[in-house]
C-alpha positions in Angstrom: -4.3 -33.4 5.4 -3.8 -34.8 8.9 -6.6 -33.2 10.9 -5.8 -35.5 13.9 -2.3 -34.0 14.2 -3.8 -30.5 13.8 -6.2 -31.1 16.8 -3.3 -32.3 19.0 -1.3 -29.1 18.3 -4.2 -26.8 19.0 -5.1 -28.6 22.3 -1.4 -28.2 23.3 -1.7 -24.5 22.6 -4.8 -24.4 24.8 -3.0 -26.0 27.7 -0.1 -23.6 27.4 -2.5 -20.6 27.6 -4.1 -22.1 30.7 -0.7 -22.6 32.2 0.1 -18.9 31.6 -3.2 -17.9 33.3 -2.2 -20.0 36.3 1.3 -18.5 36.4 -0.2 -15.0 36.5 -2.8 -15.8 39.1 -0.1 -17.4 41.4 2.4 -14.6 40.9 5.0 -16.6 39.0 4.6 -14.2 36.0 4.1 -10.5 37.0 4.2 -7.3 35.0 8.0 -7.1 35.1 8.5 -10.7 34.1 6.0 -10.5 31.3 7.8 -7.5 29.8 11.2 -9.0 30.1 10.1 -12.3 28.6 8.5 -10.5 25.7 11.9 -8.8 25.1 13.7 -12.1 25.3 11.5 -13.7 22.6 11.5 -10.7 20.3 15.2 -10.0 20.5 16.6 -13.5 21.0 14.2 -16.4 20.6 12.5 -15.3 17.4 15.6 -14.3 15.5 17.2 -17.7 16.3 14.0 -19.5 15.3 14.1 -17.8 11.9 17.7 -18.6 11.3 17.3 -22.2 12.4 14.2 -22.7 10.2 15.9 -21.5 7.1 19.3 -23.0 7.8 18.0 -26.6 8.3 16.5 -26.7 4.8 18.4 -28.6 2.2 19.3 -26.9 -1.1 18.1 -28.6 -4.3 16.1 -27.7 -7.3 12.7 -28.7 -5.8 13.4 -27.0 -2.5 14.5 -23.9 -4.2 11.2 -23.8 -6.1 9.3 -24.3 -2.9 11.4 -21.6 -1.2 10.5 -19.1 -3.9 6.8 -20.0 -3.7 6.9 -19.6 0.1 8.7 -16.3 0.0 6.4 -14.8 -2.7 3.3 -16.1 -1.0 4.4 -14.6 2.3 5.0 -11.1 0.8 1.8 -11.1 -1.3 -0.4 -12.5 1.4 0.6 -9.8 3.9 0.1 -7.0 1.5 -3.4 -8.3 0.7 -4.3 -8.9 4.3 -3.0 -5.5 5.2 -5.4 -3.9 2.8 -8.4 -6.0 4.0 -7.5 -5.4 7.7 -7.4 -1.6 7.3 -10.9 -1.5 5.9 -12.3 -4.1 8.3 -11.1 -2.2 11.4 -12.6 1.2 10.4 -15.8 0.6 12.5 -13.8 0.2 15.7 -14.0 3.6 17.4 -11.2 3.4 20.0 -7.9 4.2 18.3 -5.6 1.9 20.2 -8.0 -1.0 19.9 -8.5 -0.3 16.2 -4.7 -0.4 15.7 -4.3 -3.6 17.7 -7.1 -5.3 15.8 -5.7 -4.3 12.5 -2.3 -5.7 13.5 -3.9 -8.9 14.8 -5.8 -9.3 11.5 -2.7 -9.0 9.3 -0.2 -11.1 11.3 -0.9 -14.7 12.1 1.0 -17.1 14.3 2.8 -18.5 11.2 6.0 -19.3 12.9 5.3 -20.5 16.5 2.1 -22.3 15.6 2.3 -22.3 11.8 5.4 -24.5 11.5 3.9 -27.6 13.2 0.5 -27.1 11.7 1.8 -26.8 8.1 3.9 -29.9 8.8 0.8 -31.7 10.1 -1.4 -30.6 7.1 1.1 -30.8 4.2 4.2 -32.7 5.4 7.8 -31.6 4.6 6.6 -29.6 1.6 4.4 -27.4 3.8 7.0 -27.0 6.5 9.6 -25.8 3.9 7.2 -23.3 2.4 6.3 -22.1 5.9 9.9 -21.5 6.7 10.3 -19.1 3.8 6.8 -17.6 4.3 8.1 -16.0 7.5 10.4 -13.8 5.4 7.4 -11.9 4.2 6.0 -11.9 7.8 9.1 -10.4 9.3 9.6 -7.8 6.5 6.0 -6.6 7.1 5.8 -6.9 10.9 8.9 -4.8 11.5 7.8 -2.1 9.1 4.1 -1.9 8.5 3.3 -3.8 11.7 5.2 -1.3 13.9 3.6 1.6 11.9 0.2 0.2 12.7 0.8 -0.3 16.4 2.6 3.0 16.7 0.0 5.3 15.1 -0.2 8.3 17.4 2.6 7.0 19.6 5.7 9.2 20.1 7.8 6.3 21.4 7.4 4.2 18.2 9.1 5.8 15.2 9.8 4.0 11.9 13.2 5.0 10.3 15.0 3.6 7.2 17.5 2.0 9.5 14.7 0.3 11.5 13.1 -0.9 8.3 16.2 -2.7 7.0 18.0 -3.5 10.3 15.8 -5.1 12.9 15.1 -8.4 14.7 13.2 -9.8 11.7 15.1 -8.8 8.6 18.6 -9.5 9.8 17.9 -13.1 10.9 16.1 -13.7 7.6 19.1 -12.5 5.7 21.4 -14.7 7.7 19.1 -17.7 7.3 18.9 -17.2 3.5 22.7 -16.9 3.3 23.1 -20.2 5.1 20.5 -21.8 2.9 22.2 -20.6 -0.3 25.6 -21.7 1.0 24.3 -25.3 0.6 24.4 -25.1 -3.2 25.7 -28.2 -5.0 29.0 -26.6 -5.7 29.6 -25.8 -2.1 30.7 -28.2 0.6 29.7 -26.0 3.5 27.8 -27.5 6.3 26.7 -25.6 9.4 28.4 -27.1 12.5 26.1 -29.3 14.6 26.9 -27.4 17.8 25.8 -24.2 16.2 22.6 -25.7 14.8 21.8 -27.1 18.3 22.4 -23.6 19.7 20.0 -22.0 17.3 17.4 -24.7 17.9 17.5 -24.5 21.6 17.0 -20.7 21.6 14.4 -20.9 18.8 12.4 -23.5 20.7 11.8 -21.0 23.5 9.4 -19.1 21.3 6.3 -21.2 21.4 6.0 -22.0 25.1 7.1 -18.6 26.4 5.1 -16.5 23.9 1.9 -18.5 24.6 2.6 -18.3 28.4 2.8 -14.5 28.1 -0.5 -14.5 26.2 -2.1 -16.5 28.9 -0.6 -14.3 31.7 -2.0 -11.2 30.0 -5.3 -12.9 29.5 -5.5 -13.4 33.3 -5.4 -9.7 33.9 -8.8 -9.1 32.2 -12.0 -9.9 34.1 -14.1 -12.5 32.3 -17.2 -10.3 32.3 -15.3 -7.6 30.5 -13.9 -10.0 27.9 -17.4 -11.4 27.2 -18.9 -7.9 26.8 -16.1 -6.7 24.4 -17.8 -6.8 21.0 -14.5 -6.0 19.1 -13.1 -9.4 20.1 -16.0 -11.3 18.5 -15.8 -9.0 15.4 -12.0 -9.3 15.0 -12.1 -13.1 15.6 -14.8 -13.6 12.9 -12.9 -11.6 10.4 -9.5 -13.2 11.2 -10.6 -16.9 11.5 -13.5 -17.1 9.0 -13.9 -14.2 6.6 -10.3 -13.6 5.6 -9.3 -17.3 4.9 -12.4 -17.9 2.9 -11.7 -14.8 0.8 -8.1 -15.9 0.3 -9.3 -19.3 -0.8 -11.9 -17.9 -3.2 -9.4 -15.4 -4.7 -6.7 -18.0 -5.0 -9.0 -20.4 -6.7 -10.4 -17.8 -9.1 -6.8 -16.8 -10.0 -6.2 -20.5 -10.8 -3.4 -21.0 -8.3 -2.4 -24.7 -8.0 -4.6 -26.4 -5.4 -1.8 -27.1 -2.9 -0.7 -23.5 -3.0 -4.2 -22.3 -2.6 -4.7 -24.6 0.4 -1.4 -23.5 1.9 -2.3 -19.8 1.7 -5.8 -20.5 3.1 -4.3 -22.4 6.1 -1.8 -19.6 6.8 -4.7 -17.0 6.7 -6.8 -19.2 9.0 -4.2 -19.3 11.8 -4.9 -17.3 15.0 -3.3 -13.9 15.5 0.4 -13.7 16.2 1.5 -13.5 19.8 3.8 -10.7 18.7 0.9 -8.3 19.1 0.9 -8.9 22.9 4.7 -8.7 23.1 4.9 -5.5 21.0 2.3 -3.9 23.3 4.2 -5.0 26.4 7.5 -3.9 24.9 6.3 -0.4 24.0 4.0 0.1 27.1 0.8 0.4 25.1 -2.2 0.7 27.5 -4.4 -1.7 25.6 -2.0 -4.7 26.0 -4.7 -6.7 27.9 -7.0 -6.2 24.9 -4.3 -7.6 22.6 -4.0 -10.7 24.8 -7.8 -11.1 24.7 -7.7 -11.2 20.9 -4.8 -13.6 20.7 -6.3 -15.8 23.4 -9.8 -15.9 22.0 -8.4 -16.5 18.4 -6.2 -19.3 19.7 -9.1 -21.0 21.4 -11.7 -20.5 18.7 -9.1 -21.8 16.1 -9.7 -25.2 17.6 -13.0 -25.4 15.8 -12.6 -22.9 12.9 -9.3 -24.1 11.4 -10.6 -27.7 10.6 -13.8 -26.1 9.3 -12.0 -23.7 7.0 -9.8 -26.4 5.6 -12.8 -28.6 5.0 -14.6 -25.7 3.2 -11.4 -24.9 1.2 -11.3 -28.5 0.0 -14.9 -28.1 -1.3 -14.1 -24.8 -2.9 -11.1 -26.0 -4.9 -13.2 -28.9 -6.3 -15.7 -26.5 -7.8 
């Protein structure tokens, strides 16, 4: 595993958050801009990123096997994390903060941050599995994720139509269709101009989503952030407890070492920036709290992710 490349990626993330803070302090990103940028990423950038990630994968027997492993891992991991997150968040008294913390514990930054980190840690194999892992992420975030954030909210309703037709599931279906169209008996190739179009829009996700997180972080006084115990609690569960549990369970279930390490790395990623964007999009009052969790997770991950992967290496050797 390439820990040097991992460090470079996390430092880049830190600088993007700092830039977002500066943009907010100087008025470049205000409340209106933050909400509109959140809508842009959720409704345009993220769908294009999903399609591009799946469409660029080459179809062969080995990649098909990795695609199945990535998809199954993504679905199974989110179901397991959802169960753990529900129990872990029961001690948080404030309902909105409890819901946001639960969301943040379930959903990691497996796309925007996960792709480059899995590439750095595991190479092309990790990147391919990560591309299909996001299928489970998007199936869960647009169903269970919305249900968690929307508890007690009249403006967030889950319907069968929203479960199957949303900004996560539709791009996944399109990306899968393009991937399967590359079977050996097919001579189809996605036009280069269309692939460039998808990549350009998909590449908006990481910088803009992290800038939004930094901008929201700037709205919270530092003293208030330091005194908010829920942030420390949620960060510990997300960055240390959950990935170690995933590693131990995977090792006890005799998963192959590389799959166990992959799932551990995915669980050890900081919370998805989607939580801040969902809160912005649906006018949830505790949006600044969501940004505090994402921001603190992203910064603490600088030290916890290398530590977790080192411990995971030791565990699988037992």
